[in-house]
N, C-alpha and C positions, 0 to 999 in steps of 0.2 A: 551140265550147263556151264557156259563160260560167261562170267559176269562182266559187264561194262564196269570200268573203274569209276563210274560217275555217281550213281544212285544217291545215297545219303550224303556222301562227301561233297558232291557238286551242289546239292541243295544247301548244305551248311555253308559252303564257300560263297554262294550267292547271297545267303543271309548276311555273311560278313560284309560283302560289298554294299548291300542295301542298308545295313544297320547304321553306318556312319557315312552315308553318301555325301552329305553336306560337308563333313570333315575332309573327305577324300577330294572333293571338288576344289577345296581351297588349298590342298596340298599340306595340311597341317596334321600333326600327330594328335591323338586323343589327349585331352587335358586330364590332369590328375583329378581323381574323384574324392569327394568329401562325404562323410557319413551324413545321412539325413537326420534331422532332429528326432530324438527318441529312438535312434537306431540301436540294434543289438550291438554291444561292444565287441571288439575283436577278441578272438579266443586263442589261448596258447594250446599246445598239445594236451597239457594236463587238464585244462578247463574243458576241452572237447571230450576227453576220455571220461571225466567226471559226469558231464552232462549226459553222455550216451549211456554210461553205466546206470544212471538213475532210471532211464527208460528200460534198459535190459533187465534190471532187477524187478521192476514192476511187471514185466511181461513173463519172465522165465523162472523166477524163484531160484531154486537150487539145482534144477536139472540142467543138462548140457544144452547150451543155446543152439537153436535151429536157425540157419541163415538160408533164405531163398534168394537166388540170383535169377532175376526175371528176364524173359525174352519174348518178343513178338515174332511169330513165325515169319511174317512177311518181310521183316527187315529190322535188324538190331545192330548197333554199332559194335564192331568186333572187339576193340580194346576195352570199352566200357563193360562188356560182358565177360570176356575171357579173363581179364586181369583180376577182378575181384574174386571170381570163381576159383581161379588157380591159387591166388595168394592165400585166401581164407582156407581152402582145402589143404594146402601145403602146411599151414600153421598147426592144424590139428586142434584148434581151440574151440571149434564148433562143428556141428553136423551141417555140411554145406550141400545144397541141392539146387541144381539147375531146374528151372520151372518155366515152361512155355505157355502161351495162351492155350494152345492145344498140343498134346503130345505128338511128336513127329519131327520132320525136318524144320530147322530154323536157318534162315539166311542171315549170316553175319557179314555185314557190309564192311569192306567192299567186295569180298570174293571168297567166302568160305561157307560151306553148309555143314551143320552138325546135327546129329540126332539127339533130341531131348525127349526121353521117355516119360517125363512127368508133365502133365498139364495142370491147369489151375484146379480142376475138379479132383484130379488124382491127389494133389497136394492137400486139399481140404480133407479128403478121406483119411490120408495118412497122418495129418496133423490137425485134428479138429480144434485144438487149442490155439492154432495159428503159429506163425513164425515169431521168433524174437527179433529178427532183422530181415528186411527185404531190400535188396539192391536193385535199383531201377536204372538201366542204361538209357542212352538216347535211342529212339525208335523211329523207324520210317513212318509209322502211324502212331501219333501221340495222343489220339482221342478215341481209342477203341472203347466202347462203353463197357464191355465185359471186363476188360483189363482194369479200367479205372475203378469200376465197382469193387473188384477184388483188392486193389491197393487200398481203397478207402476202408474196406472191412478189416484188412490186416492192421491198418493203423488204429482202428477203433478197438481191436482186440489187444492192443498194446505193443505192436511191433514198432521198432525203429525203422523208418523208411529213409533210404539213402538214394538220392538222385545224383547219378554221376554225369557230369557235363550237361548235355541237353536233356538228360533224364529229368532235369528240373521242370521242363515243359510238361512232362507227364504228371509230375507231382502237382504242378499248378492246375492242370485240368481236373485233377482229383480233389481240388480244394484244399490242399495241404500247405500251400504257401501263404494263404490269407492270414494276416496278422502276425507273420513270422519274419525274422531276418533270414536272408538268403544270400548266397553267392551264386555264380553261374558262369557259363561261357560268356566271354565279353560281348559277343555279338547277339546274345539272347537277352541281355539285361533290360534293354528298353522295352522289348516285347513283354517280358515277364512283369515289369513294373506297370505297363499299360493294362495288361490283363488283370493284374492283382494289385490295385492301388493301395491296399492296406499292408502289403508286404514291403519290407525295407531291405534294400540292397546294402550289404556290408562290404566295403572295399578292403583290399589288403589281405584277403583270406583265401587260401587254396581249398579249404573245406571248413564247414561251419555247422554246428548242431544247435537247433532251437526247439526245445520241447518235443523231442522224439523225431524230428525231421532234419535230415542232413542234406546239404547241397554242396557241390564242388564247382571248381572252375572247369577248364577244358579237359580234353581227353587225357592229357599228360598227368592230370590229378589222380588218375585211377590207381597208380601204384602207391603214392603217399596216403590216400584216403583208405586204401585196403590195409596198409600197415597200421594206420591209426585205429581202424576197426579191430585188428588183431590185438593192439595194445588195450583197447577198452574191454575186449572179451577175455584176453588171456594174460594181460600184464605187460609191463615195460620190457622185461627180460626176453619174453617170447618174441615181441615185436622187433627188438633190436637184433636178436639173433637171426631172424628171418630177413631183416633189412640187409644185414651183412651177406647173407647167403645169396640173395637175389641181386646184390650190387647197388642198393639204394643208399647213397651217401647220407641222405637225411630224409625225413618224412614229416617235417613240421608244417604248420599251416600258413607260414608267412608267404606272401605272394605279392609281387609288384603290379597291381591291377593297372596302374597308370601307364605301364609300358605297352599295353595292347590297344591298338586302334589302327585305322586305315590312313593311308597317304595316297596321293596320286600315283607315286611310283609303285607302291605295292599293288594297287588295282591294275596298273599297266602290266606288271609281271604276271598276275593271275590271268588276265585276258589273253596275253601272248601265249601263255602255256596252254590255255584252253584251245586256242587255234592249232597249236602244234600237236596236242593230244588227239584232236579230231583227225589228224593226218594218219594216225594208225600205229602209234607206239604200243607195244604189247610186252607183257612179262608173264612168266610162269613161276609159281611157287612150288618147289619140290620139297615135300616133307616126308619124314619117315615115322615109324612107330615111336611113341614117346616124345614127339616134338614138344618143345617147351611152349606152353600157351602164351606166356608173357612176351617172350622175344618175338614169336611168330606174329602176334597181334600188332606189336609196336612197329615191326618192320613193314608189314603189309599196309598199315595205316599211313605211315610216313610216305612211302613211295606213291601210294595212290593219291595223296594230297599234293603231289607235284602238279597234278592235272596234265601230265605229259603222256598218260597212258589211255589208250582207247580200249584196251582189253587186258584183263588180269584173270588168270585161272590158277587152280590148285591141282597138283598131281602128285602121285606117290613117287618117291625117289626111284631112280632106275634100278631094275632088278628085283624090286619087292614083289612077292607073290600077291595075287588078287585077294586071297583069303589067308588069314582072318581079316576082318575089317581094320582099317587103320585107326588108331586111337592116339589122342594127344596125351601128354603127361598127366593131365587132370583126370583122364579116363573117358572124356567125351569122344564119341565115335564121329569120325569125319566121313562125309558122303562125297565121294569123288565124282567129278563130271567126266565125260569122255575126253580123251586127249584130243587137242586140236589137230586137224589134218594139216598136212603140208610141212613146211620147214619148222623145226622146233623153235619155240619161242625163247628169247633170252631169259636167263634165270634171275629172279629177284633175290638179292643177297639176304641171308638170314643171320649173319654175324655170329656163327657158332662159337667163336673165340671170346665173345663178350658175355659178361653175366647178363641175365635177362633184363634187368631194369636199365642197363647201360646201352641196350640196343638202339633206343631212340637217338641218343647222341651219336652213336656210330653211323646210323642211317643218315642223320643230318650232315655229318662230315662227307659221306659218300655222295649225297645229293648235291652238296655244294660243289664238290669236285666235278661232278658230271654236268650239272645244269647251271651252276653259278650261285653267287651269294644271294641274289634276289629271290630265286626259287627256294633256297634253303630258309631264308627269312619268312617266306610265305607259309611254308610247311610248319615252321615253329609258331607262327601266328595262329594258324588254324587249330593247331593242337594245344595252343596256349602254353607253350613251353618256354620258360625264361629263367635265367638267361641261357644263352648257348654255352653254359658254364662247363659242361662236360666236353665241349668241342675245342677246348683251348689247344689241344695238340694237333689239330687239323692244319694241313697246309691251306692257307687262305686262298679261296678261289677268286676268280675275277669277278667284277661287279655285274657281269652280264646276266641275262635270265635264261 
């Protein structure tokens, strides 16, 4: 199957446009946010780790922690899923298990299918005591009753529940935001506050823990929150060593919420790129055995969010035999679609020379050179990546879209 590059990303982009439509219409940037009265205070890395450790001690006692990284088969955000799964597995501080609504193929949007051999029922049989931590990515279907019930039960059994990006919507549907402080993707905040009036948004936080429930800002928060989870589970030395290994300069919770919002120019760039994308831009992602999950996810996510692609597919690198099945570095098995017929599609760059966490900045540089600063800015906005601090070495593109 060849995926359209639209699915979840275009739905999220439309949400971005609608979220602050009034702001965009007047051409203003979003104004700085202030904490609501009685809001949960901002947290440092140490406070976050201490808060999470309290939940983990209550759930797991002295045994090795069990972390479930959840997916919905019908569509789960690729970075939100692959990054925590890969970072936590690489750390060795916990037993990490990918868990799907049902065992079998999982569509990771925008364009990857993986085999997840553990469903919710399988996990319950293997771990009747429940998980110590459950990571919940953004999902195409955020109100599946079976999945929501499972998340609620895991929380009731003492698991810390971590909603990455729009995974906060799933947590909200499960009733876990009520009465708690939360952060979230900037375009989700009004929706979450309207659905959960007793929840309190805390600005200036890339991730936040409140009584066993963790929320984050956009997709780009997946690396720092994963490293913060490693710190809570395995200590500061383990987290810092892994951060250096993957190329994360820092993983603190500080985040300039006020920098994210719409303007007339940003909306115009998005709409122009949508029109160009419908004209037929296509890319193919060539991956080999042991491909790094983190870099792969960040590169695919960034390029798909240009909205200049009508088609995106994944294929094995040239010359690789059909068997055995292709696996990512984390061990997840990739399900490859048939190769598109006709002229080979241009290759989506994967930036093998960059360390995994630096791939997003490398992709943004490349996107700016190819499509202009306006499109680069839009991708950074959708992924809630700020500042373009890793892109300082880029040749500045023109202002076009």
